[in-house]
Structures are given as structure tokens and as C-alpha cells.
C-alpha positions in Angstrom: 11.2 3.8 3.8 10.1 2.5 0.4 8.3 5.0 -1.8 6.8 4.3 -5.2 5.9 6.5 -8.0 4.1 5.4 -11.2 4.1 8.0 -13.9 1.6 7.7 -16.6 -1.0 4.8 -16.4 -0.5 2.1 -13.8 -1.2 -1.6 -14.3 -4.1 -1.2 -11.9 -5.6 1.5 -14.0 -5.1 -0.5 -17.2 -6.8 -3.5 -15.6 -9.6 -1.6 -13.9 -10.7 -0.3 -17.4 -11.0 -3.9 -18.5 -14.5 -5.2 -17.9 -13.3 -8.7 -17.2 -11.2 -7.8 -14.1 -12.4 -5.7 -11.2 -10.0 -3.5 -9.2 -10.4 -5.9 -6.3 -9.4 -8.8 -8.5 -6.3 -7.0 -9.6 -5.5 -6.1 -6.0 -5.9 -9.7 -5.0 -3.5 -10.7 -7.7 -1.0 -8.1 -6.4 -1.3 -9.7 -2.9 -0.8 -13.1 -4.4 2.3 -11.7 -6.2 3.9 -10.2 -3.1 3.2 -13.3 -1.0 4.7 -15.7 -3.6 7.2 -13.6 -5.4 6.0 -15.1 -8.7 7.7 -13.2 -11.6 4.9 -13.9 -14.0 2.5 -12.2 -11.6 4.9 -9.3 -11.2 4.8 -8.6 -14.9 1.0 -8.8 -14.7 0.4 -6.4 -11.8 3.5 -4.0 -11.8 3.7 -1.4 -14.5 7.0 -1.3 -16.5 6.9 2.5 -15.7 6.7 2.0 -12.0 9.6 3.6 -10.0 10.5 2.5 -6.5 12.8 4.5 -4.2 14.6 2.4 -1.5 17.1 3.8 1.0 19.5 1.0 0.1 19.9 2.2 -3.5 21.0 5.6 -4.7 19.1 5.2 -7.9 15.4 4.2 -8.2 14.4 0.6 -8.9 12.1 0.3 -11.9 9.3 -2.0 -13.1 8.6 -5.6 -12.2 12.3 -6.4 -11.8 12.8 -3.5 -9.4 9.8 -4.6 -7.3 11.2 -8.2 -7.2 14.4 -6.7 -5.8 12.4 -4.8 -3.2 10.7 -8.1 -2.2 14.0 -9.8 -2.0 15.2 -7.1 0.5 12.1 -7.5 2.6 12.2 -11.3 2.6 15.9 -11.3 3.6 14.9 -9.8 6.9 11.4 -11.3 7.1 11.4 -14.6 5.2 7.9 -15.6 6.5 6.2 -12.3 5.7 2.6 -12.6 4.4 0.4 -9.7 3.4 -3.4 -9.4 3.4 -5.6 -7.0 1.6 -8.2 -5.2 3.8 -11.1 -3.2 2.4 -12.2 -0.3 4.5 -15.4 1.6 4.7 -17.2 1.8 1.3 -14.7 -0.7 -0.2 -12.9 2.0 -2.2 -10.1 2.3 0.4 -7.6 -0.6 0.7 -4.8 -1.3 3.0 -2.1 -4.0 2.8 -1.2 -5.4 6.2 1.9 -7.5 6.6 2.8 -10.0 9.3 6.3 -11.4 9.9 8.9 -12.3 12.4 12.3 -10.6 12.1 14.9 -13.3 12.2 17.9 -11.0 13.1 20.1 -12.2 10.3 19.2 -15.9 10.7 16.4 -16.7 8.2 16.4 -20.4 9.1 15.3 -19.8 12.7 
């Protein structure tokens, strides 16, 4: 299982303090990033201080480049994966839902 830890201030917290971008806007940019793998968006929405623990790596992955590696691992098994952002209840709770077909080692299927 992938776990993430972000010491200090996250990109989301930095953006949420900016009046021009709402938290929802930043979260939508994050979903756009994970659906496209766009490296420029990664640098916009993933803190350089973010730490990601993946069972495939003995050492944590870090920052936008680390998350790009995580996405690469996910897409190698689920090349058609797409995530959506769902707001729950009062809009302060969010959930990412992913949909994909596992191609059992054959991503061209």
C-alpha cells in the first residue's frame, strides 16, 4: 500500500491560503495531474517535501519526481486508470475514486 507523509506545509495548504485559488480548484488540478501525468502540474500540486512510501522501494520516494514514479508503477499495471474527485457531505471531505482494468502484464490489450 502506498502511504504519503508531508512534513511542514503541503502544496495544498500553500495554495489554499492564496485567495485566487480555492482548495477545490487545487484538488481539481491534482486530479488533472494524476490523470495526465503532466510533470508541470506535478510541480504545481506536489510539495517538494512530500514523502511517499511504496512497498516496491526500500527508501521513500520524494517530491514531484517521487510521485511521478508512483504514477508510473500504477500505470504499468493499469494503463487506462482515471481518477475522479468526489465531494462528500458538507464539501469539506473529499475522496479520489479510480477506475481501471488490470491488463495482467499486457498493457496493449
